[in-house]
C-alpha positions in Angstrom: 83.4 164.2 -135.5 80.3 166.2 -136.8 80.3 166.1 -140.8 77.7 166.2 -143.4 74.7 168.5 -144.5 71.1 167.7 -143.9 68.0 169.9 -144.7 65.1 169.8 -142.3 62.0 171.7 -141.4 61.1 173.8 -138.3 57.9 172.7 -137.0 54.9 174.7 -135.8 56.3 174.5 -132.2 59.7 176.2 -133.4 61.5 173.0 -133.0 64.0 171.4 -135.5 65.1 168.0 -135.4 68.7 167.1 -135.1 69.7 164.6 -137.8 69.8 161.1 -136.2 73.6 160.7 -137.4 74.5 163.7 -134.9 72.4 162.9 -131.9 74.8 160.5 -130.0 77.7 162.9 -130.2 75.5 165.8 -129.3 73.9 164.1 -126.5 71.0 165.3 -124.7 72.1 168.9 -123.6 73.7 171.4 -126.0 74.3 175.1 -126.3 72.9 177.3 -129.2 74.4 180.6 -130.0 74.9 183.3 -132.5 77.3 182.0 -135.3 79.2 184.0 -138.0 77.7 184.6 -141.5 74.4 184.6 -139.8 74.1 181.1 -138.9 73.5 179.4 -135.4 76.3 177.5 -133.7 75.1 174.2 -131.9 77.9 172.9 -129.4 77.5 169.7 -127.3 77.6 170.6 -123.8 81.0 169.1 -123.2 82.6 171.1 -126.4 80.9 174.3 -125.4 82.6 174.0 -121.9 85.9 174.1 -123.6 84.7 177.0 -125.9 83.8 179.0 -122.8 87.0 178.3 -121.2 89.2 179.7 -123.8 86.9 182.6 -124.2 87.3 183.4 -120.6 91.2 183.6 -121.1 90.9 186.4 -123.7 92.1 189.8 -122.5 89.3 191.9 -121.0 91.3 194.9 -121.8 91.0 194.6 -125.3 87.6 195.9 -126.7 87.5 193.5 -129.4 87.6 190.4 -126.9 85.2 192.0 -124.7 82.7 192.8 -127.4 83.0 189.3 -129.1 82.6 187.5 -125.7 79.7 189.7 -124.7 77.7 188.9 -127.8 78.6 185.2 -128.1 78.0 184.3 -124.5 75.1 186.6 -124.1 73.5 185.2 -127.2 73.8 181.6 -126.0 71.1 179.2 -124.5 71.3 175.9 -122.8 68.9 173.5 -124.7 67.5 169.8 -124.1 67.3 167.7 -127.1 64.0 165.7 -126.6 63.5 161.9 -127.0 62.6 162.6 -130.7 65.9 164.5 -131.2 64.1 167.8 -131.4 65.4 171.1 -130.2 63.5 174.5 -129.4 64.8 177.5 -131.3 64.2 180.6 -129.4 62.8 183.5 -131.3 65.7 185.7 -130.7 68.2 183.2 -132.4 65.8 182.2 -135.2 65.3 185.8 -136.1 69.2 186.4 -135.8 69.8 183.7 -138.5 66.8 184.4 -140.6 65.2 181.0 -140.0 62.1 180.3 -141.7 60.5 176.9 -142.3 63.4 175.2 -144.2 66.9 175.0 -142.7 70.0 173.3 -143.3 72.0 171.4 -140.5 75.7 171.3 -141.4 78.2 169.3 -139.3 81.3 171.3 -139.0 83.8 169.0 -136.9 82.9 169.8 -133.3 79.8 171.8 -133.8 76.6 172.0 -136.0 75.5 175.1 -137.7 71.8 175.9 -138.6 71.2 178.0 -141.5 68.3 179.5 -143.3 68.3 177.2 -146.4 68.3 180.0 -149.0 71.5 181.6 -147.1 73.2 178.4 -147.1 72.7 177.6 -150.6 74.0 181.0 -151.7 76.9 181.0 -149.3 77.9 177.4 -150.4 77.8 178.4 -154.4 80.0 181.5 -153.5 82.5 179.5 -151.5 82.8 176.6 -153.6 84.0 179.0 -156.4 87.0 179.6 -154.2 87.7 176.1 -153.1 91.1 175.7 -154.8 92.2 179.1 -153.6 91.2 178.4 -150.0 93.0 174.9 -150.2 96.2 176.6 -151.4 96.1 179.3 -148.6 95.6 176.4 -146.2 98.3 174.4 -147.7 100.5 177.3 -147.1 99.7 177.3 -143.3 100.4 173.6 -143.2 96.7 172.8 -142.6 95.9 171.0 -145.7 
C-alpha cells in the first residue's frame, strides 16, 4: 500500500526521485498521467493495466466517458524508473500540474500523486477543514 507524503525537488534534467519507501511497490516501470485537482497520477504498471481495463469497459456512447477516457489515456506516458529511483517528467505533464522545483509526492493507496508544493499545501489546508464532514459522509456510505 502506498501511503505518506514526501517533499522532493525536480532536478535540472526534469527528473524527480520516487521516495525510497515506494520504490519496491512501484517497480521499475510505471505510468504517469494527468490526475484530478491538477496533480499527476503515477501508477505501477500492474495497477495501470487494471485501471485501463476498467476504462475500456465504459460505454463509448456516453460523451462523458469518451471525453474522460480520451484525456486520461492520451495524457499518459510509460516511464522507467532508473537505478537511483528517478523518473523523467515530460514537459506537458509538468506544465499540466504546474510543477516547479519543489514537489510533494503523496501515496494514495494504489497510486502516487505528484503535486506542485504550493498547490498541495493549499489543497491540504482546505480539505483538512472538512475532515469531520467527509468522514461522516464516508461513514454513511459504509466506507469508514
